[in-house]
C-alpha positions as CSV (number, residue, x, y, z in Angstrom):
1,M,17.4,-8.1,5.0
2,T,15.2,-5.1,4.1
3,L,12.8,-5.5,1.2
4,R,11.5,-2.7,-1.0
5,I,8.3,-2.5,-3.0
6,D,8.3,-0.7,-6.3
7,V,5.1,-0.4,-8.4
8,D,5.4,1.2,-11.8
9,R,2.3,2.2,-13.9
10,L,0.0,-0.5,-12.5
11,P,-3.3,-0.7,-14.5
12,L,-6.4,-2.7,-13.6
13,S,-9.8,-2.8,-15.3
14,Y,-13.0,-4.7,-14.8
15,D,-15.0,-4.8,-18.1
16,D,-15.5,-1.1,-18.9
17,T,-14.6,0.2,-15.4
18,T,-11.0,1.4,-14.7
19,A,-10.1,0.5,-11.1
20,L,-6.4,1.6,-11.3
21,D,-4.9,3.9,-13.9
22,D,-1.1,3.9,-14.1
23,V,-0.5,3.7,-10.3
24,T,3.2,4.3,-9.4
25,F,4.8,4.2,-6.0
26,S,7.9,3.1,-4.0
27,L,7.9,1.9,-0.4
28,P,11.3,1.6,1.3
29,G,11.5,-1.6,3.5
30,G,11.7,-1.8,7.3
31,R,8.4,0.1,7.9
32,I,4.7,-0.6,8.1
33,Y,2.5,1.2,5.5
34,G,-1.3,1.6,5.1
35,L,-3.3,2.5,2.0
36,L,-6.1,5.0,2.5
37,G,-8.9,6.0,0.2
38,R,-12.6,6.2,-0.2
39,T,-14.9,3.2,-0.9
40,G,-14.4,2.0,-4.5
41,S,-11.0,3.7,-4.8
42,G,-9.1,0.4,-5.6
43,R,-7.2,-0.1,-2.3
44,P,-7.7,-4.0,-2.2
45,A,-7.1,-4.3,-6.0
46,C,-3.8,-2.3,-5.7
47,S,-2.7,-4.4,-2.8
48,R,-3.5,-7.7,-4.5
49,C,-1.8,-6.7,-7.8
50,S,1.3,-5.4,-6.1
51,R,1.7,-8.6,-4.0
52,R,1.8,-10.7,-7.2
53,S,5.4,-9.6,-7.8
54,G,7.5,-12.5,-8.9
55,R,4.5,-14.6,-10.2
56,H,4.3,-14.4,-13.9
57,R,0.6,-14.9,-14.7
58,P,-1.3,-13.6,-17.6
59,G,-3.7,-10.8,-16.7
60,P,-3.9,-7.1,-16.1
61,C,-1.7,-7.0,-13.0
């Protein structure tokens, strides 16, 4: 079974700071991916939010 990750218009803010602004991407399954970016660019936040798929919790992700 090959899984796929689709993220569509993901937003995330902390108080008045926008960490992610409408992030959209698709990752076909069967591969290993890395997320690159500068310090403070929202890499961990994007990873945490995209992994919450299937959990219906209130919040920005």
